[in-house]
N, C-alpha and C positions, 0 to 999 in steps of 0.2 A: 410717599411711595413712588411718585413719578415727578419728573422735572417739569417746570412750567413752560409750556410752548403752545402754539396754536393747535398742533396735532394732538397733543395730550389733552387739551381742553375739549376738543371734539371727541376724543376717546372717552372722557368722563361723561359727556352728554350722551353719547351712544350707549354706554354701559347703563346709565340711568334709564334710558328708554327701553333697553332689553328687559329691565325689571318692571317698569311702569306699564308698558303696553299690554303684556299678558295679564297683569293684575287688573288693569282697568277693564279689559275685555271680559275678565272673569266675573267682576262685581257689577258691571254696567247693567246687566239684565235684572239684577236684584234691586239696584237703586232706582232704575227707571225701566220698566218692562218694555216700553215701546222704542227702546234705543235703536235697534237694528232696522225697524220699520222706518224710523225718522231718517237714518243715514241713507237707506235705499231711496227714500223720497228725495233727499237732498241731492244725491248723485244723478237721479233721473229727471229732476225738475228742469223744465225748459228755461226758467229764469236762473241764470248762472250766478247772479250776484250773491245770494246766500252762500254758495259753495266758495266763491272767490273770497268773501269776507272771512269765512272760517279757516280756509287754507292759508289765507294771508295772515291771519292772526297767529297761526302756527309757525309761519315763516319768521315773523318778527319776534316771537318768543324764542325760536331757535337762535336767531341773530343776537338777541339780548343775552342769552345764556352763554354763548361762546365769548362774547365781548366781556362779560363780567368775570368769567374765569381768567381771561388774559389780564384784566385790571387787578384782580385779587393777587395774581402772581407778582405784579409790579409794585402795588402800593399797600397790599395787605387787605384782609377781609373787612375790618372795621371801617376803614376809610372808603373802600370801594363800594360797599353796600350802602353806606350813608349817601354817597353821591348817586348811586343807582336810584335811590328813593326820592330823587328830584322829580320823578315822573308825574306826580300830581300837578306840577307846574305846567305840564303839557296837556294832561288828560282833562283837567278842569276847564280851561278855555275851549278845548276841542269839544267837550261834552256840552258846553254852553252853546257853541256854534251849531253843532250837528243835531243835538237833542233838545235844545231849549232849556237845559238844566242850569239855570242861573245860579252862580255861586252866592251863598249867603255871606254876611259879615263875618261869622265865625269861620266859615270855610276859607275866606280870603285871609283872615288873620293866621290860620294854620299854614296857608301857603307861604306867607311872609316868613314864618318861623322855619319852615322847611328850607326856603331859599337861604336864610341866614345860616342854618346848620350846614348846608352844602358848601357855602362859601368858607365857613370856618374850618371845615374838614379839608377842602381842596387847596386853600392858599398855602399852608405849610409845605405841601408836596410840590406845588408849582414853584415855590421859592427855593426848593432844594436843587442844588447843582446836579445835572445829569438828565439825560433825555428820558430815561425809564420812568422816573417819578411823574414828570409832566405828561408824558405819553399815557401813563396809567390813568391819570385824571381825565384826559380827553376820551380814552376808551370807555371809562366808567360813565361819562356823560352820554356818549353815544349809546351805551347799553340802556340807560334810562330813557332815551328818546325812543329806542326800539320797543322797550317794554310798554311805553305809553301808547304807541301805535297798535301793539298787540291787544291792549285793553279796549281801545276804541273799536277796532275791527270786530273784537269778540262781542261787544255790546250790539253792534250792527247785526251780527249773526243771531243774537238772542231774539230778534224780532220774529223769527220763524222757528227757532229751535230751542230745546231744553238744554241746560248746561251739560248733561251727561254725554249726549251725542257730540256736542261741540268739543268736549274734552277728548273724546276718543279720536276724532278727526285731527285735532291739534297734535296729540301725542304721536299719532301715526305719521303726520307730516314731519315732525321733528326726527322720528326714527329714520324715515326715508332720506331726509336731507343730511343727517349726520352719517348715515351709511354711505351715501353717494359721495360726500366730501372726503371720507376716509379712503374710499376706493380710487380716488383720483391719483394719477401718478405725479404728485407734487411733494416737494420737500417740506412737510409740515412739522417735522420733529416728533413723530410718534415713537415713543420708547418706553418699554415696560420690562424691567429686569426680572428674571425668573424668580429670584428670592423675594420679590415684592408683590408677586401676583396674588397671594392669599389675602394680604391686607387690602390690596386694591379692590378685589372683588367683594370682600366683606363691606368695605366702604361704599362700593357701588350699590350693594343691596340696601344698606341703610338710607343712602341718598334717594334711591328709587322709591322706597316706601314713604319717605318724607315728602318727596315730590308729588306723589299721588294724592296724599292727604292735603297738602298745602294748596296745590293748584285747583283741585276739585272744590275745596272750600272757597277759594278765591272766585272761581267761576260762578258759584251760587251767590256769592256776595255781590258780584257785578250785576247779575240778573235781578236781584231784589232791591239793590240800592242804587244802581247805576255806576258807570266807570269812575265818574268824578268823586263821588262820596266814598265809594269803596276804596279807591286809591289812597285817600287821606287816612282812612282807618288802618289800611295795610301799612302805612308809613311808620307804624310803631315797630316795624321790623328791625331797624337799626339800633333801637334801644336794647333789644335782646342780643343782637349780633355784637 
């Protein structure tokens, strides 16, 4: 429905957040009744580190999403998402360093397999003539790095917060960042033809609903399993993609 560009990637992300944020705010109180009390406490707390961790995780999730959309446009969803899911290679060592979550032999073996899969997916595109394919691989790798930092900062935020208020703040951060980015007077390539608007908005509605379910479930997974182990389980994503 729209051409691949940085601006249109931001437009997709902004559209998702227009769906996700109202839905999240609507169900948050039912899933976790103390959500607004916790958010108020987070904003008023003299210790700013929890707020920085949660907003920072939202920023890196925003960055990861924009980068993966750009990569998908250049190398396709199958390859781009496979490379994105290299993030356990970063989250597992960081979780070991920051949280003492020492990787087991099984976890280390899975990481080796993930690395092998990323290499096998990336090499054909790097070998292809043209800057777009090689650039797409690099952008997908950067998206994976940003997603890993999102997970680590989120786990730091979970030391004082439940997953639901963390998710609300993250999604609000992404909505603000995507809105601000689209409002800047930059040539980002935002273009939506009138005859494609219906399909685009229907797609945005579906994406928004899937986003809410996927990331809320992922946040609970990180809280109960830790970023390292949860990221390995979530690496089953490329199989479905």
